[in-house]
C-alpha positions in Angstrom: 0.1 0.1 0.0 2.8 2.2 1.0 4.6 1.7 -2.4 1.2 2.3 -4.1 0.8 5.7 -2.5 4.2 6.9 -3.5 3.6 5.6 -7.1 0.5 7.8 -7.0 2.4 10.7 -5.5 5.2 10.4 -8.1 2.7 10.5 -11.1 0.8 13.4 -9.8 4.1 15.3 -9.2 5.1 14.7 -12.8 1.6 15.8 -14.1 1.9 18.9 -12.0 5.3 19.7 -13.3 3.8 19.1 -16.9 0.8 21.2 -16.5 2.9 24.1 -15.0 5.3 23.9 -18.2 2.4 24.4 -20.6 0.7 27.2 -18.8 2.5 29.8 -20.7 3.3 30.0 -24.4 6.6 31.6 -23.7 8.5 33.4 -20.9 10.7 36.2 -22.3 13.3 36.8 -19.6 13.2 39.9 -17.4 16.9 40.8 -17.1 16.2 43.3 -14.4 15.6 40.5 -11.9 18.1 38.1 -10.6 18.7 34.9 -12.6 17.7 31.7 -10.8 18.7 28.2 -11.6 16.0 27.5 -13.9 16.4 30.9 -15.7 14.9 34.4 -15.5 11.5 35.3 -14.3 9.0 36.2 -17.1 9.0 39.6 -18.5 5.5 41.2 -18.1 3.3 40.1 -21.1 1.8 43.5 -21.6 5.3 45.0 -22.3 6.3 42.3 -24.9 6.5 43.1 -28.5 7.6 41.3 -31.7 11.2 42.9 -31.2 11.7 40.7 -28.1 11.5 37.7 -30.5 14.1 39.2 -32.7 17.8 39.0 -32.3 20.1 41.3 -34.6 23.6 40.5 -33.2 24.9 38.4 -35.8 24.6 41.2 -38.3 27.7 42.7 -40.0 31.3 41.9 -40.2 33.1 40.7 -36.9 36.7 41.8 -36.0 39.1 38.8 -35.6 41.9 40.9 -33.7 42.3 39.2 -30.5 45.0 36.6 -29.6 43.2 33.8 -31.0 42.1 35.6 -34.5 38.5 34.8 -33.7 35.1 36.4 -32.7 32.4 34.6 -30.9 29.0 36.1 -30.8 26.6 34.1 -28.4 22.9 34.5 -28.4 21.8 32.9 -25.1 19.2 34.1 -22.7 21.5 36.8 -21.4 21.6 38.5 -24.7 18.4 37.2 -26.3 16.0 36.9 -23.4 13.2 35.4 -25.8 15.5 32.1 -25.4 14.7 32.0 -21.7 13.2 28.5 -20.7 13.2 27.3 -24.4 16.4 25.3 -24.1 18.2 26.7 -27.0 20.7 29.1 -28.0 23.1 30.1 -30.9 26.2 31.6 -31.8 28.2 33.1 -34.7 31.9 32.2 -35.0 34.4 34.2 -37.1 37.8 33.0 -37.9 40.5 35.2 -39.3 43.1 33.3 -41.4 44.8 30.8 -39.0 42.2 31.7 -36.4 41.1 29.4 -33.8 38.2 28.6 -31.1 40.6 27.1 -28.6 39.8 24.0 -26.5 36.6 24.7 -24.3 33.4 23.1 -23.1 29.9 23.8 -22.5 27.3 22.5 -20.0 25.3 21.6 -23.1 25.6 19.6 -26.6 26.5 21.7 -29.6 26.0 21.4 -33.4 28.1 23.4 -35.9 27.5 24.2 -39.4 30.2 26.0 -41.7 28.8 28.6 -44.0 32.1 30.0 -45.4 35.8 28.7 -45.4 37.4 25.5 -44.3 38.0 24.5 -40.6 39.1 21.5 -38.7 36.7 20.8 -35.9 36.7 18.0 -33.1 36.3 17.1 -29.6 38.0 14.9 -27.2 36.1 12.1 -25.1 36.8 11.0 -21.5 39.0 8.2 -22.9 41.3 11.0 -24.5 40.2 10.0 -27.9 40.1 12.9 -30.3 37.4 12.9 -33.1 38.2 15.6 -35.7 37.4 16.6 -39.3 38.0 19.0 -42.1 34.8 20.6 -42.6 33.8 22.5 -45.7 30.9 24.9 -46.3 27.5 23.1 -45.6 29.1 20.5 -43.4 27.8 19.8 -39.9 29.3 18.2 -36.7 28.0 17.5 -33.1 29.9 18.0 -29.9 28.4 15.9 -27.1 27.7 17.8 -23.8 30.6 18.9 -21.6 33.2 17.3 -24.2 36.2 19.5 -24.7 36.2 20.6 -28.4 37.7 23.0 -30.8 37.6 24.6 -34.2 40.6 25.8 -36.4 40.5 27.7 -39.6 42.8 25.8 -42.0 42.0 27.6 -45.4 43.6 30.7 -46.8 40.5 32.9 -46.1 38.5 33.8 -43.0 35.9 31.3 -42.1 32.4 31.7 -40.7 30.3 29.1 -38.7 27.0 29.2 -36.7 26.4 26.9 -33.8 23.4 25.7 -31.8 23.2 24.4 -28.1 20.5 22.8 -26.4 20.4 25.2 -23.6 19.3 28.8 -23.2 22.6 29.3 -20.8 25.0 26.7 -21.9 28.1 28.2 -20.4 31.5 28.7 -22.1 34.7 27.8 -20.6 38.0 28.2 -22.3 40.7 25.9 -20.9 43.8 27.9 -21.7 42.4 31.2 -20.4 41.0 29.5 -17.4 44.5 28.4 -16.5 46.5 31.4 -17.3 44.2 34.4 -17.6 42.8 34.4 -14.3 44.0 34.4 -10.6 45.5 30.9 -10.5 49.1 31.2 -9.1 51.9 30.3 -11.8 53.3 27.9 -9.2 49.9 25.9 -9.3 49.4 26.1 -13.0 53.0 24.5 -13.3 52.2 21.8 -11.2 48.9 20.9 -12.8 50.0 21.1 -16.3 53.6 19.9 -16.0 54.7 23.1 -17.9 57.9 25.0 -17.2 58.0 28.1 -15.2 59.1 30.1 -18.3 56.2 28.6 -20.4 53.6 29.4 -17.7 54.8 33.0 -17.2 54.9 33.4 -21.3 51.3 32.3 -21.3 50.4 34.6 -18.4 52.0 37.6 -20.1 50.0 36.8 -23.2 47.0 37.2 -21.2 48.3 40.2 -19.4 48.1 38.6 -16.0 52.0 38.4 -15.1 
């Protein structure tokens, strides 16, 4: 009897969650309020217009003058509040000649499509096996959730790709800057990377933290 009661409770709990999930057609995020673990609170429906559902941040040419010769424009819920609660986000990747999106990870899975140029894209699984491929215009590749992955422009011209991720705020952690562009002491960086003191200091100087 106790097990049956637990089963009934579980079923009604799931139904309650589902019914709550479909009470609203959408939940445009209110960025003036704190963000919780499930996203932003909903914007007042009376103030929502068509413009809330349109994102123009991918327009125009993007400069690729940073250390990695890239430009990453992310359309997550922070920049595109209409994505709040929908479980999706997008990004535009620009590569200068020789540009890279260095090793990084997200909390969510990612799919990439190349629309200009030629890149090598890949990811590394938890067995340290690398899966990588030369991608031409129109090619698509998937990077599973949380896997370290990268993209490198191997063509003679600039390259552009778009990505989509299955989370409104998928997170974005670059491995190299995480180690050398923050406040991690050089001595610890040397110990956990097996790099020499000179190599660590060179990287920290490149990121302006030495």
